VEXKETOR-504925 format. One record per residue: residue in one letter; x, y, z of N, C-alpha, C, O, CB in turn. Coordinates in steps of 0.02 Angstrom, whole numbers, plus 32768, in hexadecimal, padded with zeros to 4 digits. Each point is the difference from the previous one (the first is absolute). Glycine has a CB too. Example, Ala and Ser with C-alpha at 12.3 -4.5 7.8 and 13.67 -1.06 7.14 Angstrom:
2
A82947EE481867FD3803B8000802D803C800080347FFF80217F6D7FC6801D/S804D80707F9E802A803B80037FD98037802580198037800880227FA97F8C/
END
This chain:
41
X27E7FB6F71EA7FCC8042801A7FEA7FE580397FF97FC380087FD680707F8D/X8024800080A17FEF7FFC80357FB07FF380147FD980137FD48091802C802C/X7F817FAD80287FB97FF4800F7FE980438024801F801780307FEE7F617FDC/X7FB980A87FD97FE3803B801F7FBE7FF0801E7FE4802B80238058801C7F8C/X7FA57F7880447FBA7FFF801D80077FB68010802B7FE97FDB7F8A80797FE0/X80337F73806A800C7FBF80167FB87FE880287FFB800C803D8092800C7FCB/X7F487FCC7FDC7FBC7FF380167FFB7FB3800F80117FD87FD57FBF808D7FE3/X80197F8680847FFF7FBB80117FBD7FE7801F7FF1801E803480897FEF7FDB/X7F5B7FC37FDC7FDB7FD5801D7FB7802D7FFD7FD87FFD802E80917FC0801F/X7F8D80657F807FC8803280027FBD7FC07FF480027FCA7FE3804C80BF7FDE/X7F7E7F9580607FC57FDD7FFC7FBF80357FF880058038801980377F658031/X7F9080547F987FD780397FF97FC27FD77FF37FFD7FD47FD68057808C7FFC/X7F6E7FB6805F7FBB7FE480057FD0803E7FED8007803C800E80197F668054/X7FAD803E7F7B7FCA802A7FFE7FBC7FDD80147FF77FC38005804A807C7FA3/X7F917FF580647FC47FE3801B7FEB801E804180168034801980087F667FAF/X7FAB803580547FF5802080477FF67FB98029800B7FCC7FE07FB380B77FFC/X80307F79806380077FCD80237FE67FBC7FE380267FD080027FD980858052/X7FC47FA57F927FE67FC47FE3801C7FF17FC07FFC7FC57FEC7FA2804D804F/X807C801A7FA180257FED7FBB803180227FF27FFE803A7FEC7FAD7FAB7FE9/X809C7FEF80388042801F7FF880207FDD7FCE7FFA7FC37FFC801080618072/X801A7FFD7F6B80157FE77FC58055801480068011803B80067F6D7FD37FB3/X80AA7FC58046804B800280058013800B7FB17FFD7FD27FD780137FD8809C/X800880A37F7C800E800C7FC180547FF87FF5801B7FED7FCB7F728062802F/X80917FC2803A80527FFA7FF680217FCA80367FFE80168039800880717FA0/X800F7F4C802580207FD08027804B7FFC8003801A7FE77FCF7F857FE2801B/X8088804C804780437FF68004802F801B7FD080367FE37FF87FA37FC58039/X801980947FAA802F801A7FD48037802C80147FF9802F80277FB07FC37F9A/X808D7FFD802280458026801C802080137FB27FF67FDF7FCE802A7FCF80B8/X800280897F7F8019801B7FCE8033803680077FF4802480307FAB7FB87FA8/X809D80368002802F803680037FFF80257FD07FFC7FE47FCA80407FE8806D/X7FC6807A7FCB8010802D7FC180508018800D8019801380357F5B801F7FB9/X80A57FC97FDD8046801A7FFB800080417FEB7FCF80107FDE805B7F8B800B/X800680948023801D80317FE27FF0800A7FBB801E7FD97FDA803080158073/X7F88803C7F967FF680167FB37FD07FBA7FDD80087FEC7FC780858065802E/X7F477F9480387FCC7FD37FE97FC3801E80107FFF802E802A80437F707FE1/X7F8E804F7FDB7FB9801B7FFB7FD97FD8801D800D7FC87FEA8000806B7FB9/X7FC77FCA80857FC77FDD801B7FB8802780067FFD803A801480607F898028/X7F74801E7FB47FBA800D7FF77FD27FDD80307FFE7FC38000801C804F7F8D/X7FCA800B80927FC97FDC80287FBC80257FFE8000803D7FFE805A7F97804F/X7F6F800B7FB47FB6801F7FF97FDD7FD6803580007FC4800E7FFB805C7F6B/X7FEC8013809F7FC07FF5803D7FB77FF47FE17FD07FF880258070805E802E/
END
């Protein structure tokens, strides 16, 4: 199956100047044709 989505090195931070939390660190993945991927915010 061919890759239809490729995501590399995602990082996500929450908070403000004095209080930052790193929620996601260096996540990479591929989604191939016919696969299902769910993400929540």
